[in-house]
C-alpha positions in Angstrom: 14.5 4.2 11.3 13.0 1.7 13.9 12.4 1.3 17.5 15.4 -0.3 19.2 13.8 -1.1 22.5 15.3 -4.3 23.8 13.4 -7.5 24.1 13.2 -9.3 27.4 15.2 -12.6 27.4 12.1 -14.7 27.0 10.9 -12.9 23.9 14.4 -12.8 22.6 14.6 -16.6 22.8 11.4 -17.0 20.9 12.6 -14.5 18.2 15.9 -16.4 18.0 14.0 -19.5 16.7 11.7 -17.3 14.5 14.1 -14.8 13.0 12.2 -14.1 9.8 8.9 -13.4 11.6 10.7 -11.2 14.2 12.4 -9.1 11.5 9.7 -8.9 8.8 6.4 -9.1 10.7 7.3 -7.5 14.1 9.9 -5.1 12.6 12.7 -6.2 15.0 15.5 -5.0 12.8 18.3 -5.9 15.2 17.9 -9.2 13.2 18.7 -7.4 9.9 21.5 -9.1 8.0 21.2 -12.2 10.2 20.2 -15.8 9.4 18.7 -18.3 11.9 20.9 -21.1 12.9 19.0 -24.1 11.6 21.8 -26.6 12.1 21.0 -29.4 14.5 23.1 -27.9 17.2 21.7 -24.4 16.6 18.1 -25.7 17.0 19.0 -27.6 20.2 20.5 -24.5 21.7 17.5 -22.4 20.7 15.1 -24.8 22.2 17.0 -24.9 25.4 16.8 -21.2 25.7 13.0 -21.0 25.5 11.4 -19.8 28.7 14.2 -17.5 29.5 16.9 -17.9 32.2 16.2 -19.8 35.4 14.0 -17.8 37.7 12.2 -15.9 34.9 8.9 -14.6 36.2 5.7 -15.1 34.2 4.3 -12.1 32.5 2.1 -10.0 34.7 -0.8 -10.1 32.3 -2.3 -13.7 32.2 -3.2 -13.3 28.5 0.3 -12.3 27.6 1.7 -15.3 29.6 -0.5 -17.8 27.7 0.3 -16.1 24.4 4.0 -16.4 25.0 3.7 -19.9 26.3 1.8 -20.9 23.1 4.6 -19.4 20.9 7.1 -21.5 22.9 5.1 -24.6 22.6 4.7 -24.1 18.9 8.5 -23.9 18.5 9.0 -27.0 20.6 6.6 -28.9 18.4 7.9 -27.5 15.1 11.6 -28.0 15.8 11.7 -30.5 18.7 8.9 -33.0 18.3 8.5 -32.9 14.5 12.0 -31.6 13.6 10.6 -29.9 10.5 14.0 -28.3 9.8 15.2 -31.8 8.9 12.4 -32.6 6.5 11.0 -29.4 5.1 13.2 -27.2 2.9 10.9 -24.2 3.2 12.3 -23.2 6.6 15.8 -22.9 5.0 14.5 -21.2 1.8 12.8 -18.5 4.0 16.0 -18.2 6.0 17.9 -17.3 2.8 15.2 -15.0 1.4 16.2 -11.4 1.0 12.8 -10.0 -0.1 12.1 -8.4 3.3 14.6 -5.8 2.6 12.5 -4.5 -0.3 10.1 -2.9 2.2 11.0 0.8 2.7 11.2 0.6 6.5 14.5 2.4 6.4 16.7 4.4 3.9 17.8 2.3 1.0 21.5 2.4 1.9 20.8 0.9 5.3 18.6 -1.8 3.7 21.2 -2.6 1.0 23.9 -3.0 3.7 21.6 -5.4 5.6 20.9 -7.3 2.4 24.6 -7.7 1.7 25.3 -8.8 5.3 22.5 -11.4 5.0 23.9 -12.6 1.7 27.3 -13.0 3.3 25.8 -15.5 5.6 24.4 -17.7 2.8 27.4 -20.2 2.7 27.1 -20.9 6.4 23.3 -21.1 6.2 23.5 -23.5 3.3 26.0 -25.7 5.1 23.6 -25.8 8.0 20.7 -26.6 5.7 22.5 -29.5 4.0 23.5 -30.9 7.4 20.0 -30.6 8.8 18.0 -31.7 5.8 18.6 -35.4 6.1 15.0 -36.7 5.8 13.4 -34.7 3.0 10.6 -36.7 1.2 10.9 -36.8 -2.5 7.6 -35.0 -3.2 8.4 -32.3 -0.7 11.8 -31.7 -2.4 10.1 -31.5 -5.8 7.5 -29.1 -4.4 10.0 -26.7 -2.9 12.7 -26.9 -5.6 11.1 -24.1 -7.7 11.1 -21.8 -4.6 14.7 -22.7 -4.0 15.7 -21.9 -7.6 13.9 -18.6 -7.3 16.5 -17.5 -4.7 18.9 -17.1 -7.6 17.2 -13.7 -8.3 19.1 -12.3 -5.2 22.5 -13.2 -6.6 24.3 -11.0 -9.1 27.0 -13.0 -11.0 28.9 -9.7 -11.4 28.4 -8.6 -7.8 31.8 -9.4 -6.4 33.1 -12.0 -3.9 30.0 -11.9 -1.6 27.7 -12.7 -4.5 30.1 -15.3 -5.9 30.3 -17.2 -2.6 26.5 -16.9 -2.2 26.0 -18.3 -5.8 28.2 -21.3 -5.1 26.3 -22.0 -1.9 23.0 -21.7 -3.7 24.2 -24.3 -6.2 25.1 -26.7 -3.4 21.7 -26.2 -1.9 19.9 -27.0 -5.2 22.1 -30.1 -5.7 21.1 -31.3 -2.3 17.4 -30.9 -3.0 17.6 -32.3 -6.5 19.2 -35.5 -5.0 16.3 -35.6 -2.5 13.8 -35.7 -5.3 15.3 -39.0 -6.3 16.5 -40.5 -3.1 14.0 -39.1 -0.5 11.2 -41.1 1.1 8.1 -41.5 -1.1 5.6 -39.9 1.3 5.5 -36.3 2.5 2.5 -36.9 4.8 3.0 -35.7 8.4 0.4 -38.1 9.7 -2.9 -37.0 11.4 -1.6 -36.8 15.0 1.5 -34.7 13.9 -0.7 -32.4 11.8 -3.1 -31.9 14.7 -0.1 -31.1 17.0 1.4 -28.7 14.6 -1.9 -26.8 14.2 -3.0 -26.9 17.8 0.3 -26.0 19.4 0.6 -22.7 17.5 -3.0 -21.7 18.3 -3.1 -22.8 21.9 -5.9 -25.3 21.4 -6.6 -29.0 20.7 -7.5 -29.9 17.1 -9.9 -32.6 16.2 -9.2 -33.3 12.5 -12.3 -35.4 12.1 -14.6 -32.6 13.3 -12.6 -30.0 11.4 -12.9 -32.0 8.1 -16.7 -32.2 8.6 -16.9 -28.4 9.0 -14.6 -27.9 6.0 -16.9 -30.1 3.9 -20.0 -28.2 5.1 -18.4 -24.9 4.3 -17.5 -26.1 0.9 -21.2 -27.0 0.3 -22.3 -23.6 1.5 -19.9 -21.7 -0.7 -20.8 -23.7 -3.8 -24.4 -22.9 -3.2 -23.6 -19.3 -2.6 -21.6 -19.1 -5.8 -24.4 -20.8 -7.9 -27.1 -18.5 -6.4 -25.1 -15.3 -6.9 -24.1 -16.2 -10.5 -27.8 -16.7 -11.3 -28.6 -13.4 -9.8 -26.0 -11.7 -12.0 -27.6 -13.2 -15.1 -30.7 -15.3 -14.6 -30.8 -16.3 -18.3 -27.2 -17.6 -18.6 -25.6 -20.8 -17.4 -23.3 -20.1 -14.4 -20.2 -21.1 -16.3 -21.0 -18.6 -19.0 -21.5 -15.9 -16.4 -18.1 -16.7 -14.9 -16.5 -16.3 -18.3 -18.3 -13.0 -18.9 -17.2 -11.6 -15.5 -13.6 -12.6 -16.1 -13.6 -10.8 -19.4 -14.4 -7.6 -17.6 -11.0 -6.4 -16.4 -8.8 -3.3 -16.6 -6.0 -3.2 -19.1 -2.4 -3.1 -17.7 -2.2 0.6 -17.9 -5.4 1.2 -15.9 -5.0 -1.6 -13.3 -3.2 0.4 -10.6 -5.5 3.4 -11.0 -8.5 1.2 -10.5 -7.1 -0.3 -7.4 -6.3 3.1 -6.0 -9.9 4.0 -6.5 -10.9 0.8 -4.7 -8.6 1.6 -1.8 -10.4 5.0 -1.4 -13.8 3.3 -1.6 -13.1 0.6 1.0 -11.4 3.0 3.4 -14.4 5.4 3.2 -17.0 2.6 3.5 -15.3 1.0 6.5 -15.2 4.4 8.3 -18.9 5.1 7.5 -19.8 1.7 9.0 -17.4 2.3 11.9 -16.3 -1.4 11.8 -12.8 -1.1 13.3 -11.2 1.1 16.0 -8.6 2.8 13.7 -9.6 4.6 10.6 -6.3 6.4 9.9 -5.4 4.1 7.1 -3.2 5.5 4.4 -2.3 3.1 1.6 -0.9 3.7 -1.9 -0.9 1.3 -4.8 2.3 0.2 -6.5 3.6 -2.7 -8.6 4.8 -5.8 -6.8 8.6 -6.1 -6.4 10.2 -8.8 -8.6 11.1 -10.8 -5.4 7.5 -11.2 -4.5 5.9 -11.9 -7.8 4.7 -15.4 -6.8 1.8 -13.6 -5.0 -1.0 -11.8 -7.0 -1.2 -9.0 -4.5 -0.2 -8.1 -0.9 -0.1 -5.4 1.6 3.3 -3.9 2.7 2.8 -2.0 5.9 4.9 -0.7 8.8 5.5 -3.3 11.4 4.9 -2.6 15.1 8.5 -1.7 15.8 9.1 0.3 12.6 8.7 4.0 12.0 5.2 4.8 11.0 4.7 5.3 7.2 1.9 4.8 4.7 1.2 1.3 3.6 1.6 0.0 0.1 -0.8 -2.3 -1.7 1.4 -4.1 -4.2 -0.1 -5.7 -7.4 1.7 -8.1 -9.6 1.5 -6.8 -13.2 1.8 -9.2 -16.2 5.3 -10.0 -17.1 6.7 -7.7 -19.8 7.8 -10.8 -21.8 4.3 -12.3 -22.0 2.3 -12.1 -25.2 -1.2 -10.6 -25.3 -3.1 -13.8 -24.6 -0.9 -14.5 -21.5 -1.5 -11.0 -20.3 -5.2 -11.2 -20.8 -5.4 -14.5 -19.0 -3.5 -13.1 -16.0 -5.8 -10.1 -15.8 -9.0 -12.0 -16.4 -8.4 -14.7 -13.8 -6.6 -12.6 -11.2 -7.8 -9.0 -11.7 -11.2 -8.9 -13.1 -13.6 -6.3 -11.7 -15.6 -8.8 -9.8 -12.6 -10.0 -7.7 -10.8 -6.7 -7.3 -13.1 -5.1 -4.7 -12.8 -8.3 -2.6 -9.0 -8.1 -2.7 -9.1 -4.5 -1.5 -11.4 -5.4 1.4 -9.0 -8.2 2.4 -5.7 -6.3 2.0 -6.7 -2.8 3.0 -9.9 -2.1 5.0 -11.3 -3.5 7.1 -8.7 -6.2 6.5 -5.0 -6.2 6.9 -4.3 -2.5 6.8 -6.8 -1.8 9.6 -5.5 -4.7 11.6 -1.8 -3.6 11.2 -2.7 -0.1 12.4 -4.0 -1.7 15.6 -1.0 -4.0 16.0 1.3 -0.9 16.1 -0.7 0.2 19.1 -0.9 -3.1 21.0 -0.3 -2.6 24.7 2.6 -5.0 25.3 5.8 -6.3 23.7 4.2 -9.8 23.6 1.3 -8.6 21.5 3.4 -6.5 19.2 6.0 -9.2 18.7 4.2 -12.6 18.6 1.6 -12.9 15.8 -0.7 -15.8 14.9 -0.8 -16.2 11.1 -4.2 -17.9 11.5 -5.6 -14.9 13.2 -4.0 -12.4 10.7 -5.2 -14.2 7.6 -8.4 -15.4 9.3 -9.3 -11.7 10.1 -8.8 -10.5 6.6 -10.7 -13.4 5.2 -13.5 -12.9 7.7 -13.7 -9.3 6.5 -14.6 -10.4 3.0 -17.8 -12.1 4.2 -18.3 -9.2 6.7 -18.5 -6.8 3.8 -21.1 -9.0 2.1 -23.2 -9.2 5.3 -22.9 -5.4 5.8 -24.2 -4.6 2.3 -21.0 -3.5 0.6 -21.9 -2.0 -2.8 -25.6 -2.2 -2.0 -26.1 -5.9 -2.5 -24.4 -6.2 -5.9 -24.4 -9.9 -6.5 -20.9 -9.7 -7.9 -19.7 -9.1 -4.3 -21.2 -12.5 -3.3 -19.6 -14.1 -6.4 -16.1 -12.8 -5.4 -16.6 -13.8 -1.7 -17.6 -17.4 -2.7 -14.8 -17.8 -5.3 -12.1 -16.6 -3.0 -13.4 -18.6 0.0 -13.7 -21.8 -2.1 -10.0 -21.6 -2.9 -9.2 -21.2 0.8 -11.5 -23.9 2.1 -10.1 -26.2 -0.6 -6.6 -25.6 0.8 -7.8 -26.5 4.2 -9.4 -29.7 3.1 -6.4 -30.7 0.9 -3.9 -30.0 3.8 -5.9 -32.4 6.0 -6.3 -34.9 3.2 -2.6 -34.9 2.1 -1.2 -35.1 5.6 -3.5 -37.8 6.9 -3.0 -39.9 3.8 -6.7 -39.6 2.7 -5.6 -37.8 -0.5 -2.8 -38.2 -3.0 -1.3 -35.2 -4.7 -3.4 -36.0 -7.8 -6.5 -36.1 -5.6 -5.8 -32.7 -4.2 -5.1 -31.2 -7.6 -8.4 -32.7 -8.9 -10.2 -31.0 -5.9 -8.8 -27.6 -7.0 -10.0 -28.3 -10.5 -13.4 -29.3 -9.4 -14.1 -26.7 -6.8 -11.9 -23.7 -7.8 -11.8 -24.2 -11.6 -8.0 -24.4 -11.7 -6.5 -26.6 -14.3 -3.2 -28.3 -15.0 -0.1 -26.6 -13.5 -2.2 -24.1 -11.5 -4.1 -26.9 -9.7 -0.9 -28.9 -9.1 0.8 -25.8 -7.7 -1.9 -25.3 -5.2 -1.9 -28.9 -4.2 1.9 -29.0 -3.8 1.8 -26.0 -1.5 -0.2 -28.2 0.9 2.9 -30.4 1.2 5.4 -27.7 2.3 2.9 -25.4 4.0 0.6 -27.8 5.9 -1.0 -24.9 7.8 -2.2 -23.1 4.6 -5.8 -23.7 5.7 -5.3 -20.9 8.3 -7.4 -18.5 6.3 -10.5 -20.6 6.7 -9.7 -21.8 10.3 -9.2 -18.2 11.5 -12.4 -17.1 9.9 -14.3 -20.0 11.6 -12.8 -19.0 15.0 -13.8 -15.3 14.6 -17.3 -16.1 13.5 -17.8 -18.5 16.4 -16.6 -16.0 18.9 -18.8 -13.3 17.4 -21.8 -15.5 18.0 -20.7 -16.0 21.6 -20.2 -12.2 22.0 -23.7 -11.5 20.7 -25.1 -14.0 23.2 -23.1 -12.7 26.2 -23.3 -8.9 25.5 -26.8 -8.8 24.2 -28.1 -5.3 23.4 -24.6 -3.8 24.1 -23.1 -5.9 21.2 -21.8 -4.0 18.2 -19.3 -4.9 15.5 -17.1 -2.0 16.5 -17.0 -3.2 20.1 -16.3 -6.8 19.1 -13.6 -6.0 16.6 -11.9 -3.6 19.1 -11.8 -6.3 21.7 -10.1 -8.6 19.2 -7.6 -6.0 18.1 -6.7 -5.2 21.7 -5.2 -8.7 21.9 -2.9 -8.0 18.9 -2.9 -11.1 16.7 -3.6 -13.8 19.3 -3.6 -17.6 18.9 -7.1 -18.7 18.1 -7.4 -20.7 21.3 -7.0 -17.4 23.3 -9.7 -15.4 21.5 -12.2 -15.8 24.4 -10.1 -13.3 26.3 -11.8 -10.7 24.1 -15.2 -11.6 25.6 -13.9 -11.1 29.1 -12.2 -7.8 28.4 -14.2 -6.3 25.6 
């Protein structure tokens, strides 16, 4: 089923304060069926254990030492300085989430048993959540309440005593959040200094939000210009807005969607191998419908984690709901799965994006690199690959490639700008929603949903930030390595570090 090699006490302490990531991202399935103790006392005990027992020696590799230290500092900031488990329900929602057991990392009976064990812990986890969540801002409660309600999908009213107790606990949790929507503080802003600490601690660097905001604005301008230019190249005679509508109208029907994605997977795998862009080309990915528990995402890659048995990956696609009418199905397909956007999604999720990176993560040299992953690097890498494909002439310069790159990047850079604006107080929720309408053409509930995500996920600008960091480092590598620079060499040097905090990327230049 999985690797059961034991973690050293220092890594075990980190995993004890990040159980979901250890189980679902690293594949440490000794945490199956477990919940993290997010009570005040549990968090205090977890923080005290960081660093390992007295006399614990630093890791022999200096990079691994700084990587582990960054993970420890991020936890101290998250749960110690900022006490986010007291204000942000998302930590508790993810602690209750059972969707990780949908991945076929083990035979179904084993996963079902772990799911039941996890569900059995819901009453205790909810008690801890209610005790801890004593300072939830009203807007944050409102933003996370739909996610909390969605947990009901894991409870079967006819499932016996375990499900019955879990259902009652879930109701208590919802009641607590509903009360917070009325009684909670009016502002969900972390404040500029707190946001900078939250971002910087996780990535082993210091964050200047003023400079970052200026770069975000410049990137926004660049992408808007790229979008306008590429739309005019698609159809020089039409207004850009009309071209967008025409491109959206070109989409597969429901019956053909998965087959078209399967062809795109084959295309991107072959193209990446021909260009020799990454060190590992043994990528095997099938295409399947998204599980019900994950339908809030359009698409995503399900791949074997570093400590799991090797198996083909699965590119999961969220099909239209069976209960939708024809107009709703067409809107879902036209805005999410038109033939302009679909190749960019395959680049991001499969090769040279996530699937290529996850192959390398399985082969990382040390437990630190296999276990501790920077989300900013993971998502930044896949986002960087979209523009890399454009630079490297994917599909022979078809302007629709540039359209897709610009459209997807605009959504992500808008997230970064809105996260900074919302948490520094420079933007209201209405301002952020308006920004998504103006720059990403989202309207009404869709724009509000994206804006609200910035309240409970203040690091959701990580896609753009990670892309910035990789592009910056590539420029340095080209200057330092000169004629010996190649994309394969640069990308291999990055992958050798696993999924490192962004502040530690320069190690790749020294070792590549």
